[in-house]
N, C-alpha and C positions, 0 to 999 in steps of 0.2 A: 625307858624311853624318852617317859617326862622329863626327868634330869636332863637328858643329853638334848631336848627340843629347847628348854630353857635357857642351858647354858650356851647353845649354837645361836639362838635368835634374839638373844637379851639386848641386842643394841637394836632391833628392827621394830618399830612404832607402825601401830596396825590398829585399825576401828571397826567394829562392826558394820559402821555406815560403810566401809572401804569394800566390805564383803560384798553389801548389797549391789554397789559399783561396779564392780566386777561381775557381777552374776543376772545384771538387771535383764529385765525379759527382752527388751528391745535388741541389744548383744546378741542374745541366744535364739531369738528365734531366726535370723538369719542365717546364723552359723548351723541349726540345726534345719534348717531350709537347704544348705548348699549341701549338705552331708546326703538328705533325701534324693536330691538332684540328680546326684551322682550313682544312687542306685537304679539301675535302669530295669533290675528285673525282679525286683521287688514287688508283692500284690500291696493291694492298697491297704489290707489288713495288716501287712507286715509293716509297710511304710507308718499307719496308724500306730501300731505298737511301741515301735522306735521311736518316734515320737515321743510318745507316752512316756519311754524309759528315759529319754533326754528331759522331760521335764520335771520326772520325780529325781533324776539327777542333780539339778539344779535347785529343787524347792529342800532338798535333802541337805544341800550344802548351805542354804540359807538356814533352816530348822537348826542345824549343827550348833550354829553359835549366836542363834537369834536372842538367847537369852544370857547369855556371856555377859559379864559387867566387868573382871578384873582382866586387865593387859595382858598378866602372863597366862592366865588361863585361856583367853582369845588364843593367844600364839601356840601355845600346848594342844587347845581345840583344832587349830587349821593345822597344825602337823599331824595331829589323828587323822584328820579328814584327809589329807592329802596322802598319807599312807594308806587308809582305807582304798580310795580310788587308784592308785597306783597298783596296790595290790592286786585289785579287780582287771586294771590293764593287763598286768602280766599273766594272769590266769589265763584270760583270751585269747593272747599273743601266742602262749604255748599252746592252745587249744588249736588256734588257728595254724600255726607253724607243723604241729605235729601230724595233724588232717592233711597239710600240702604236702609233709614228708613220706608219711606213712600212707595215705592213701590215694595223693595227688588230686586233691579236693580241697577246694577254698571253701570255708565254711561263711557264706554271705551275711548271715545276720548277726554272728560276732564279730566279722571284721566291722561291720556300722556301727556296733555296738563299741568296738574298740575306738573307733573313730571318735566317737561321740565323747567316750570316757578321755582321750586326750584333748577332746576339747572344753572339758571340763577340768582337766589337770593345770592348763596355759594360764587360766589366770588366777589359780592358786599360787603359781610359782613366785610371782613377787609378793603376793603376800605374806609366805612365807620364808622367803628368804633366799639367794643362791647357797649361803652356807648351809643352811637348815637342809635344802634340797640335795646337798653335796655328801650331807651326811646320813640323810635317809636312803640317797643311791647305794650309798657304801653300806649301811646296815642291811638293804632288802639284799643285795649282790654278796653279802657274806657267806661263806657256808656256815651251818650250824655248829656252834663249838661248844664251849664247855657246859651250858646252862642248859643243853639238850641233854649232854651226857651227865648231868645231874638230876634228870627226871628220867634215866634210865634207857636212854637209847646211846648208841654208840657211832662215830661217824664212818660211812663206806664210801669214799672218795669225796669230792667236791659237792656238797649240798645234798648228799643222799643221805640217809639215815636207815637203821632198822633197830626194832627194837633189843634188847638184852635177852636174852633166855629167861623167862619167869620161873620162880621157885614153886616147886609142887603146892604149896600152899596157896599160891593166887586163885584170885576167882576166876572163871573163865570171861564173865562180863567184862570184867574189867582189864582183861587183854587188849591191847590196841592194834595186835598184827603189824602186817608190814606195811612200810610207807615207802611210795615210791615218787619222787620227785623229777622233774626233766624229763620223763617219759622212760626212763630206765627203771628194771626193776631192782629192789633191794635183795644182795644174797646174805644169809647168814645166819 
C-alpha cells in the first residue's frame, strides 16, 4: 500500500501544520457537540464516553503525524490514518446495518461513533487528496485476491474467504478457522 500511496499522492503537498489546522480543537468542539446534541436518548455517561472517543480520535490523528518530518512519509502516514479510520467506519456501518436487518434494532452507540468517525474522515480527505481517496476506496471495496490465496485462502464469492484445508501436520493453534465477511458465512 505504501508504494500505491506514494504514487497516487506525489503531487499533493501537505505539511504537519495542515493536519493541526484541519484537526483544531475549536472546530471539533462544535462538531462533537452537534453530534451529541442529536443523541436525545443517550445518557450523560454515554455522551461523556462518546465525547472522550471523539477526543481520542482527534488526538490520535495529531499524534500519528506529529513527528513526521519527511513529506513523502507524511503523505503515507495520512493515507494510513485515513485507511484506519475508514476501516473502523466500515466495520461500524456493517454492524449497524446487519443489526437493523437481522434484529430490527439500531445500535445507537455505534451509530454515533460512526457519525464521529465520518466527521474525522472529512478533514483528512483534502489532506490525502482525491486521487488517493479514490485508490483507497477501490482497494477497500475490492475482493481479496491473489495475496489472500497466496496466504492459504481461496475466494468464495465477492469479499468472502475460507481457509484451505490444512495438512495433517499443521498445528491446531495455527489454524485460522472460518472467516465471515459482510454477514455471510463461508462454506468450504
